[in-house]
C-alpha beads as a LAMMPS data file, in Angstrom:
LAMMPS data file: protein, C-alpha beads

73 atoms
72 bonds

1 atom types
1 bond types

-500.0 500.0 xlo xhi
-500.0 500.0 ylo yhi
-500.0 500.0 zlo zhi

Masses

1 110.0

Atoms # bond

1 1 1 -5.271 11.644 16.326
2 1 1 -1.518 12.228 16.499
3 1 1 0.225 13.093 13.276
4 1 1 2.729 10.569 12.007
5 1 1 4.994 10.350 9.015
6 1 1 3.348 8.509 6.140
7 1 1 4.864 6.792 3.134
8 1 1 1.937 8.009 1.033
9 1 1 0.932 11.592 0.364
10 1 1 -2.323 12.616 2.038
11 1 1 -3.730 14.985 -0.599
12 1 1 -3.548 12.643 -3.632
13 1 1 -5.206 9.880 -1.616
14 1 1 -7.971 12.253 -0.551
15 1 1 -8.409 13.231 -4.201
16 1 1 -8.701 9.546 -5.175
17 1 1 -11.445 9.163 -2.583
18 1 1 -13.227 12.182 -4.026
19 1 1 -12.811 10.815 -7.564
20 1 1 -14.490 7.626 -6.318
21 1 1 -17.530 9.694 -5.378
22 1 1 -16.874 10.745 -1.773
23 1 1 -17.737 14.431 -1.818
24 1 1 -16.798 15.048 1.816
25 1 1 -13.950 13.061 3.385
26 1 1 -12.973 13.303 7.054
27 1 1 -9.288 13.581 7.900
28 1 1 -9.413 10.459 10.071
29 1 1 -10.970 8.499 7.190
30 1 1 -8.003 9.406 4.993
31 1 1 -5.606 8.525 7.830
32 1 1 -7.281 5.129 8.267
33 1 1 -6.963 4.376 4.560
34 1 1 -3.328 5.534 4.596
35 1 1 -2.541 3.168 7.461
36 1 1 -4.255 0.264 5.694
37 1 1 -2.407 0.901 2.428
38 1 1 0.953 1.154 4.206
39 1 1 0.409 -2.123 6.049
40 1 1 -0.795 -3.833 2.875
41 1 1 2.229 -2.546 0.916
42 1 1 4.614 -3.811 3.616
43 1 1 3.027 -7.280 3.605
44 1 1 3.104 -7.497 -0.197
45 1 1 6.749 -6.440 -0.214
46 1 1 7.614 -9.086 2.379
47 1 1 5.898 -11.740 0.241
48 1 1 7.637 -10.514 -2.919
49 1 1 10.996 -10.570 -1.126
50 1 1 10.370 -14.165 -0.067
51 1 1 9.732 -15.057 -3.713
52 1 1 12.885 -13.252 -4.846
53 1 1 15.001 -14.999 -2.207
54 1 1 13.528 -18.351 -3.246
55 1 1 14.823 -17.576 -6.740
56 1 1 18.212 -16.681 -5.206
57 1 1 17.857 -12.996 -6.043
58 1 1 18.084 -9.852 -3.952
59 1 1 16.091 -7.677 -6.338
60 1 1 12.305 -7.781 -6.252
61 1 1 10.984 -7.904 -9.815
62 1 1 7.646 -6.979 -11.322
63 1 1 6.925 -10.708 -11.530
64 1 1 7.625 -11.188 -7.816
65 1 1 5.271 -8.356 -6.927
66 1 1 2.609 -9.677 -9.292
67 1 1 2.805 -13.131 -7.731
68 1 1 2.677 -11.643 -4.224
69 1 1 -0.460 -9.722 -5.161
70 1 1 -2.044 -12.833 -6.689
71 1 1 -1.184 -14.878 -3.594
72 1 1 -2.836 -12.451 -1.181
73 1 1 -5.804 -11.708 -3.383

Bonds

1 1 1 2
2 1 2 3
3 1 3 4
4 1 4 5
5 1 5 6
6 1 6 7
7 1 7 8
8 1 8 9
9 1 9 10
10 1 10 11
11 1 11 12
12 1 12 13
13 1 13 14
14 1 14 15
15 1 15 16
16 1 16 17
17 1 17 18
18 1 18 19
19 1 19 20
20 1 20 21
21 1 21 22
22 1 22 23
23 1 23 24
24 1 24 25
25 1 25 26
26 1 26 27
27 1 27 28
28 1 28 29
29 1 29 30
30 1 30 31
31 1 31 32
32 1 32 33
33 1 33 34
34 1 34 35
35 1 35 36
36 1 36 37
37 1 37 38
38 1 38 39
39 1 39 40
40 1 40 41
41 1 41 42
42 1 42 43
43 1 43 44
44 1 44 45
45 1 45 46
46 1 46 47
47 1 47 48
48 1 48 49
49 1 49 50
50 1 50 51
51 1 51 52
52 1 52 53
53 1 53 54
54 1 54 55
55 1 55 56
56 1 56 57
57 1 57 58
58 1 58 59
59 1 59 60
60 1 60 61
61 1 61 62
62 1 62 63
63 1 63 64
64 1 64 65
65 1 65 66
66 1 66 67
67 1 67 68
68 1 68 69
69 1 69 70
70 1 70 71
71 1 71 72
72 1 72 73
């Protein structure tokens, strides 16, 4: 798998997986989770931005992000 620049740090995510009980974690498993989290974060941000624009604001607030999370479940 080709290395690519990630918005999230690899080691802390791997540690979270270990803390959740995964004693041995393959590199590609961490990469797959990283990709999923990045895509999910982008989609949530897009939804939060839509909410902010609807309120005639440029700044995304905690409330916007909370609503975006609630909307996507």
